[in-house]
N, C-alpha and C positions, 0 to 999 in steps of 0.2 A: 809233602804228603798228598796235597791236592792234585798235583800234576798227573800222577798215575791214574787217578780216578777220572780226570777230564778226557784223557786219550780215548778210552773205550766209548765214552759218550759221543765223542766227535765221529768215530768210525760208525757207530750205530746210526747217527743222523745222516751220514753220507749214504749208507745202504738204503735207508728209507727214501731219501731223495731219488736215488737211482731207480728204486722200485716204482715210485710214483711216475717217473718219466718213461718207464718201459712201454706202457700201452701206446704212447705216441710214436716211439721208435718202431714198435712192432707193426705199425700201420704203413710204414714206408715200403713200397713195393716197386719192383722193376717191371716195366712193360715195354714190349717191342712193337713198333708199328711198321708193318711192311706195306709198301705202296707201289702202284704202277699207274700208268696213264697212256692213252693213245696207242694201245696195242694194235687196234685197227685190223684185226683178223690176219695178222702176219703169222700164219700157222706153221710155217716151215723155217728152219734155220737158213741164214744167208751167209755167204762167204765174207769174213771180216778182212777184206783186202787192205784196209787201212791200219790194221793192227798186226804186227809181226808175231805177237805172242798168242793170238787166238786164231784158230782155224775157221770155225763156224760159230755164229752167235745167234741167239734167239730161237724162236719156235715154241709155240704154246705147250706142246707135250713136254718140252725140256724145262720151260719156265715152271710148269706145274711140279716137276720133280724138285727143282731148286727150292721152290716155296716149301714143299714138304720137308726137305732136308734142313732148311733154316729153322722152320717151326719146331722140328724135333730137338734142336739144340737150344732153343729158348725156353724160358718159363712161360709167362703170359704174353701172348701175341695176338695182334689183330691184323687183318688183311683188307686193304682198301684200294679203290681204283677211282681216278679222277675223270673218267669218261672217254668216249670214242672206242667202243668195243665192236661197233659195226664196221662195215665196208668190206669189199672183196667179193669174189665170185661165190664162195660158199655161204657167206652171210646173205648175199642177194638171193641165192636160190632158196634158202630156208626162211627168207623174210625176217631175219634176225633171230630166229629160234636157236640156231647153233651157237651164236655167241653167248646167249643167256644160259644155255645148257652147259657150255664149257666153263663159264665163270662159276656156275653153281658147283660143278664137279671139282673145281680147284679150291673150293672152300672160301670164296670171298665173303667177307662180313657185310660189305656195303659197297655200292658204286654210285658215282655221280653220273648224270646224263651229260653226254657230249653232243655236239652238233651232228655228228655222223649217225647218231641213233634216230635222227629224223629223216634219214635218206629215203625211206619208203612212205613218208607222210606220218603226221603225229597220230592219226587214228590207228594206223597199223602198229605203231609203237605201243599205244595203250593196250591193244589186244595182246601184244607179245610180252609185255612187262610181267604179268602174273606168273610166267614160267620161272622167274628168278626165285631162288631159295634165300635171297637176301633183299634188304630194302634197296630200292632204286630211287635216288633222291634228286630233287631240285626244288629250291625254295623261291626262285624269282621269276619263273615262267608261269604266266597266267592265261586263262581263257579270256579273251578280250571282251566278249559280250557280258559275261557273268562276273568277271573279276574273281574267279575261283582259281585255286592253284592247280597246275597241271599234274603235279606229282607230290609225293610225300616230302615235306621240307627238311625234316631231320629224323634221326633215330638215336636211341640210346643203347649202346652195346654194353653188356655186362659179362665179365669173365673173371673168375678168381677174386671176387670182391672189388674189382675195379670197374668203374662206370665211365664210359666215354661217350660224350655227345658228339654226333657228326652231323654237320650241316653242309649242303651243297648249293652252289650258285654257278650261273653261266654269265660270261661277259658279252658285251655288245658286239664285238668282232665275230665271235662264234655264232651268235644268234642272227645278226643282220647281214654280215658280209660273207659268211661261208655256208649259210644255209639257204637253199633255194626258197624263195618266198612262197611258192605253192605248197611246200611241205610244212610251213609254219603259219599258213593263212588261218586267221582266227585266234592266233596266240600273240601275246605281247610279253615284254620283259621289264622288270623293275630293277632299280639300282642294286648291283650285287653287294656292295659294301654295306649299304643301309639295311638291306635284307638280312645279311649275315649277322649284323649287330643285333637286329631285332630278335632273332631266334637265339643267339648266344645269351642275351639278357634273360630270355624266357627260361632257358634250361640250366643256367649256370649253377643254381643251388641244388640241382638234382644230380650233378655229375662231378667226377673228379678231374676231368680234363675235357677240353673242347677242341675238335678238329674241324676245319673248314676245307672241303674239297672244292676246288675252283676249276672252271673250264673257261679260261680267259687269256689275257696277253695277246700278242700278235699271232696270226695264224702260222701254222707250222711250215718249215721248209721241207719239201719232199726231196731229201737227198740222203742216201743210205749211210754215207760216212760223215754225217753232220757232227758227230761227237769229236771228230778230228779236224773239223774245219770251223774255226772260230768265226769266220766271216758270216756264215749262214745261221749262227745261233741267235734266235730272235729275242732272247732275254726273258725276263719275268717281271717287267716294270709294274704291271698292274697288281701282281701278287705282292710285290715289295711295298707298294703304296698302301695296299689293303692292310698288310701286316702292321704298318705304322699307324693306322687309324683305328683298327679294331681294339676293343677293350675286353679283356677276359678270355681271349682266344689263344690257345697254346701252340697250335700247329696249323699250317696251311700246306696242303699237298696240291700242286697245280697240274694243269693239263692244257692242251690246245696248242701251245707254242712249240711243243716237243723240245723245249730247252731242257738241259740237264744240269744238275748241280752235283758234282762229284762228292762234295760234302755239303750238308744243309747249311743255309744261311740263317743266322739269328739276327733279327732286327734289333738295332742298338737301343731303340727307344722303348719298345714294348716287350722285347724278349721272345716274340713269336718266332717259331722255327719254320722255315720254308724249305720244302723239298720237291724236286721234280726229277723224273727220269728222262732219258732222251726219246722215250716212246718206242713203238714198234716191237715191244716185248724183248728188247735186247738187254735190259737191266732190271733188277729188282731193287727198289729203294728200301733202305734199312735205316731205322732210327730207333734209338733206345732212350728211355726216360726213367726217372724215379718219380713216383706219385705218392704223396703223403695224403692218404684218404681222410685223415683227421683234420688237417689244415687246408685241404684242397690246394696243395702246393705242388707244382710240377717243375722238375729240373731236367734239362736236356743233358744227356751223357755223351752220346756219339751218334754218328750217322755216316752212311756211305752208299755207293751204288755197287751192287754185286753183278758182274756181267754173267749173262746166261751162256756159259761155254758149253754148247750143246755136245761137242765131241767128247766131253768129260762127264756127261750126265746120262743117266739111264732114262729112256723114254717112258713117260707116264702112259700106261696102256689105256686107261679109261679115257683120257683126253684124246689120245690117238684114235681110239675106236669111234668116238663121237664124230671126229673129223672124217674118218674113213667112211662112216655110214652115209654121210651126205654125198661123198664122192661116189659111193656105190649106187646111191639113189639116182645120180645123174651121170651115167657112164660117159656121156658125150663130152664131159669136161676133160677127159683124158685124150680126146682126139688130138693127134699130132697134125698141126696145121702147116708148119714150115720149119725150116732150120735157118739160123742166122750165123754169119761167119765170125762174129766176135760179140763180146758182151756189150749190150746197149744199156748204159747207165745214166742216171739223172744228175744234173748239176743245176742247183736252184738259181744261182745268180749268173749263170753262164749259158751260152748255147750248149745243148747236149745232143749226143747222137741219137738217143731214144726220142728226144723231142722232135728232131728232124724227121725221124722215121714215122712217128705218129702223124705229124703235120702233112707229110707227103701222102700218106694214105687218105687223109681227109680231103686234101686238095684234089687228088685224082678221082675220088668217089663223087665229089660235087662238081667236077669239071670247072673249078674256080680259078681265078687268077692267083690268089694266094690262100693260105690257110694259117690259122693261128690257134694255139692252145696254151693255156697257162702252165707254168712249171708245176704248180701245186696240184694240177689235175692228174698228173702222171704219178701213179701211186707205188709202182715197183720198178725195179730193174729187170732186164731180161738177160739170162745167162746165155753164153755161147752154146749153140747146138739146137736141140729140138725145142720148139715152142708149141705148147699145148693150148687148147681152148681156154682152160682155166688160167694159164699164164696171161693170156691176152685180156681176159675179163678182169684180172687183177690190175692190169695196167690202167684201165679206165673202168672202174666198177660202178659208175653213176648211171642215172637214167636219162641223161641229156640226149637230145637228138641233134643230128648234124643240121646246121642252119646256115643258109647263105644270105649274106647281107651285102647290099651295094653301098660302097663308100667312095668318096672322091679321094684323089691323091692327097689332098690337104688333110682329110680325115685320117688317112692311113699314117701320115706323118705324126698326127696327134696321138694316134694309137701307139706308135713306137715310142714317142716321147714319154707317154705314161708308163709304158713297159720299162723304159730305161731308169725310172725312179725306183724300180724293184719293189713295188708294193706287195706283190705275191710272187716274187721271183721274176726272172727275165722270161717274157713270153717266148714261146718257141714257134718258128715260122717255116713255111714252105713257099717258094716262089719269089723270095726277096734276096737281095744282097745289100747289107747296110753297114756303114762305118759310123761309129759313134765314139764319143769321148766322155767317159763316166766322171771325169773330174770337173767338167763344166757345170754351170748352174742348171737346175731343173728346167725342162722345156727348151733347153738350148744344146742338147747333147747330140742330136742327129746331125751328122756331117754330110753323108751321101746316101742315097737310096735308089736302087734299081729294082724294077718289078719285071720278072721274066726277061732279064737282060737289057731292058730299056730304062732310061732315066724316068723317074716318076714325073707325072704331070699333075699339078695341083687341081686342075679342073676336070681331068679325065675321071670317069667312073670305073671302078674295079670291083670284081666280085670277091668276097672274103668268106671262106668256109670256117666256121667255128662251132663251138658247143653252145647249146641253147641258153645256158645260164649266162654266159658272157654276152650272147646276142641280145639278151634282155637288160644288159647293163650291170650284170653281176660281176663280182670281184673288182668292182670299180671301173670296168670297161664301158663307161657311159657314152663313149664316142659312138658306139653302135646305135645308140638312140638317135643319132643324127642321120643315119642311113635309112635305107629301105630294105625290109626283109623280102627276099625274092622267093625263097622256097625253104621247105624243111624236108628232111628225108628220114633215113633209118636212124636208130640209135647210134651214137658214136661207137659204142662197144661193138655193135654188129658191123659197122663200117671197118673197124680194125680187124675183126675176125675174117671178114671177106677179103680184106687186103692181104692178110697173111696167107690165106688159103690159095689165092690166085697167084701169089708171087712164088710160093714154094721155097726156093733157095734165095735167101735175102742177103744182100751185101749192105751192112749197116752204113748209112750215109756218113760222109766225112764232115768235119766241122769247117766253118769259114763263112757261114751265111750272115752272122752278126759279129763284127770285129770291133772290139774296144781298143782303139789305137793307143790309149794311155797305158795299155799293158803290153804293147809290142816292144 
């Protein structure tokens, strides 16, 4: 008789327990974080010559469309960028105004500062940053004299009841090694991991999840097909180490190295998710999480890189018009300077035909014995056919001036030995013929060297044309500090413009100036 009475009581208690639990379950929400890094003003699609399945890839107006398409399919989403929105002819002409206007039009919620944002000096950057419709973050760059922060250290984004804390930091390589010291004069940097932890501790109780945007790791390889070439992928060691040290941080989105993770990496000790795209606006990073806003519990669901297949996407007209307006304001950018007989492309760890071409123009302009430019300084490829002023300005978009330094033959050997360690890729030369063996120990790789057809003499002095940053010891080329600066001239960009104009019909130089015999 008692059993039938107990059964409904048991059911009733179960219903009550389920009802009590519902509010907690009701607060579990899905959120999608979309991320980019190192787009660097690559405004137009490029041929995806390394991928048989994609015709063209990238281009900001097409990335903008992809972002909108993905957002329309998601529930709650946020859009973040890990820095380097500057560089290139149009950015330079507008002093950074165009990049900020573009990112505002695309609906970014927040960006981190990258080293390229300092290309026109930090004072210019401070003047331009207010154009952004989003927070521009960095927590570890400080004014040296006053020890005050250069930028806003963090922000809290809120949408659909989800609160995300975002912190941004820059690494030492980005700040010291790839930023000209004149553009950061008066600024200093503090430890990125310690700084990120400080702000994470401060805001943790106010948010449901924490994202750190980093601009660190080793400097990026400037090679268009880097996603298909594992050798040039610089990794994300600093992001991974940071992920293992930080407490209470859910996500790190990285930049600077232009490394890419086809799927995000989850640190085994902390559970922190790490995501990077390959940069250049070729992919949109996609990560999805569940967030329990009652328990402040974040769970990673999935992640991927979505290629920007521009041939399959409709052009975003607002982004296109912003770009076109700057081109219209500077019609000289469309000037046709020359034609080239074949595509001139970059190769970060090898001699490249575009590197040879650029170095030839520099050597001729300076009337020097040799010329040198780092692979990382060459920012785009040149397609076969017509070359415009804008194309050339994008090849070398920096403010460096052509500088001639006198070095001994022994110094030049040291310069080559440093280059053969591939710190910033293989330096590109004009006026030399070198054989080397990349399998030998560092500083012992140079086998033979001739300058203008003659064996090098250790004691003879030679003139070397290079860019002013390297001439001052930048990018690790400190051997130039052992020489004597003889002259400075026009900007390297102008030297290249003049070289193309004077040449008109250009035959792209063949390879063979630097031969790694271990690959023969």
